[in-house]
C-alpha positions in Angstrom: 233.0 -87.3 -125.0 232.8 -89.5 -128.0 231.2 -88.9 -131.4 227.7 -89.6 -130.1 228.0 -86.9 -127.5 227.0 -89.2 -124.7 230.4 -89.5 -123.0 230.2 -93.3 -123.1 233.2 -95.1 -124.4 232.6 -97.3 -127.5 232.7 -101.0 -126.8 235.9 -102.8 -127.8 235.5 -104.8 -131.0 236.3 -108.5 -130.7 239.2 -109.9 -132.5 240.4 -113.3 -133.5 238.1 -116.1 -132.4 235.6 -113.7 -130.9 235.3 -111.8 -134.2 234.9 -115.1 -136.2 232.2 -116.3 -133.9 230.4 -113.0 -134.1 230.7 -113.0 -137.9 229.3 -116.5 -138.0 226.3 -115.8 -135.8 223.9 -114.6 -138.5 224.8 -117.6 -140.7 224.3 -120.0 -137.7 220.9 -118.6 -136.9 219.9 -118.9 -140.6 221.1 -122.5 -140.7 219.2 -123.3 -137.5 216.0 -121.8 -138.9 216.5 -123.8 -142.2 217.3 -127.0 -140.2 214.1 -126.6 -138.1 212.0 -126.0 -141.3 213.7 -128.9 -143.0 213.1 -131.2 -140.1 209.4 -130.3 -140.0 209.0 -131.0 -143.7 210.9 -134.3 -143.6 209.1 -135.6 -140.5 205.7 -134.6 -142.0 206.6 -136.5 -145.2 206.4 -133.5 -147.5 208.1 -134.1 -150.8 209.4 -130.5 -150.7 211.5 -131.5 -147.7 213.2 -134.3 -149.6 214.0 -132.0 -152.6 215.3 -129.2 -150.4 217.5 -131.6 -148.5 218.8 -132.9 -151.8 219.6 -129.4 -152.9 221.2 -128.6 -149.6 223.5 -131.6 -149.8 224.6 -130.7 -153.3 225.3 -127.1 -152.3 227.1 -128.2 -149.2 229.3 -130.3 -151.4 229.9 -127.5 -153.9 231.0 -125.1 -151.2 234.0 -127.4 -150.6 235.2 -126.4 -154.1 236.1 -123.0 -152.6 239.4 -124.7 -151.7 240.1 -124.7 -155.5 240.0 -120.9 -155.6 242.7 -118.6 -154.5 242.0 -116.1 -151.7 240.1 -113.2 -153.1 241.7 -109.8 -152.6 238.7 -108.4 -150.8 238.9 -111.2 -148.2 241.8 -109.3 -146.5 239.8 -106.1 -146.1 238.5 -106.4 -142.5 235.9 -109.0 -143.2 235.7 -112.5 -141.9 238.9 -114.4 -142.5 238.9 -116.5 -145.7 238.8 -120.1 -144.4 239.4 -121.8 -147.8 243.1 -121.0 -148.1 245.2 -124.3 -147.6 248.4 -122.2 -147.3 247.2 -120.9 -143.9 246.4 -124.4 -142.6 247.9 -125.8 -139.4 250.2 -128.4 -141.2 251.8 -125.5 -143.1 252.0 -122.9 -140.3 252.7 -125.3 -137.4 254.3 -128.4 -138.8 256.2 -126.9 -141.8 254.5 -129.1 -144.4 254.9 -127.5 -147.8 251.9 -125.4 -148.9 251.8 -127.2 -152.3 251.4 -130.5 -150.6 248.6 -129.4 -148.4 247.0 -127.6 -151.3 247.1 -130.8 -153.4 245.5 -132.8 -150.7 242.8 -130.1 -150.1 242.1 -129.9 -153.8 241.7 -133.7 -154.2 239.6 -134.0 -151.1 237.4 -131.1 -151.9 236.7 -132.5 -155.4 235.8 -135.9 -154.0 233.6 -134.4 -151.3 231.8 -132.2 -153.8 231.1 -135.2 -156.0 230.0 -137.5 -153.2 227.7 -134.9 -151.7 226.1 -134.3 -155.1 225.6 -138.1 -155.4 224.1 -138.1 -151.9 221.7 -135.3 -153.0 220.7 -137.4 -156.0 220.2 -140.5 -153.8 218.0 -138.4 -151.5 215.4 -138.1 -154.2 216.2 -141.4 -156.0 217.3 -139.6 -159.2 220.0 -141.6 -161.1 221.5 -142.8 -157.7 219.6 -145.5 -155.8 218.2 -144.4 -152.4 219.9 -147.5 -150.9 223.2 -145.7 -151.3 222.1 -142.6 -149.4 223.5 -143.6 -145.9 226.8 -144.7 -147.3 227.2 -141.6 -149.4 226.3 -139.3 -146.4 228.8 -141.1 -144.1 231.5 -141.1 -146.7 231.0 -137.5 -147.7 230.8 -136.3 -144.2 233.9 -138.1 -143.0 235.9 -136.9 -146.0 234.6 -133.4 -145.4 235.6 -133.6 -141.7 239.1 -134.8 -142.8 239.3 -131.8 -145.2 238.2 -129.4 -142.4 240.8 -131.0 -140.0 243.5 -130.6 -142.6 242.7 -127.0 -143.3 241.2 -126.0 -139.9 239.9 -122.5 -139.4 237.3 -121.4 -136.8 235.4 -120.0 -139.8 234.7 -123.6 -140.9 232.7 -124.4 -137.7 229.3 -124.4 -139.5 230.5 -126.8 -142.1 231.8 -129.1 -139.3 228.5 -128.8 -137.5 226.6 -129.7 -140.7 228.8 -132.8 -141.2 228.3 -133.9 -137.6 224.5 -133.5 -137.8 224.4 -135.5 -141.1 226.4 -138.3 -139.4 223.9 -138.2 -136.5 220.9 -138.5 -138.8 222.4 -141.6 -140.4 223.6 -143.1 -137.2 220.3 -142.5 -135.3 218.1 -143.5 -138.3 216.2 -140.3 -137.6 215.4 -140.0 -141.4 216.1 -141.9 -144.5 214.9 -141.3 -148.1 212.7 -144.4 -148.0 210.8 -142.8 -145.1 208.8 -140.7 -147.6 
């Protein structure tokens, strides 16, 4: 019998990719709920939708700055793997590229991505940056972000990759633009 007294064996805990996907599930659900609400606000022409999209773009960019931080000690304690560690990237572990080289590229790319996504957020609401620049900033930011994620790939970065792909789709399809409000 186990600790519950039922005699049933506990389910095995997933490891590796399965654990990462399980850990990302609550974030993915929250992101989908946010995306649905955001899409409703934008398509209905609510100003709140434009401002929340601008804030989301800025925060998405700022998250890329996590590559500037060293791995926190608590990240090793059984939680989700820390995906922002360039020393664990595939060029370092599989190709033997020096960790300082990959870290330098990751730091440079993350700074550029953060700045361009902040500019895209400002262009979303037409504050300081012209709304005409929005599509170019989204495409440039998303492509550079995807390059950074490819350089430092970890399954834990899947949501960031999905965000970039959705943003590229929005621009490519013309589904929404700042001038639509």
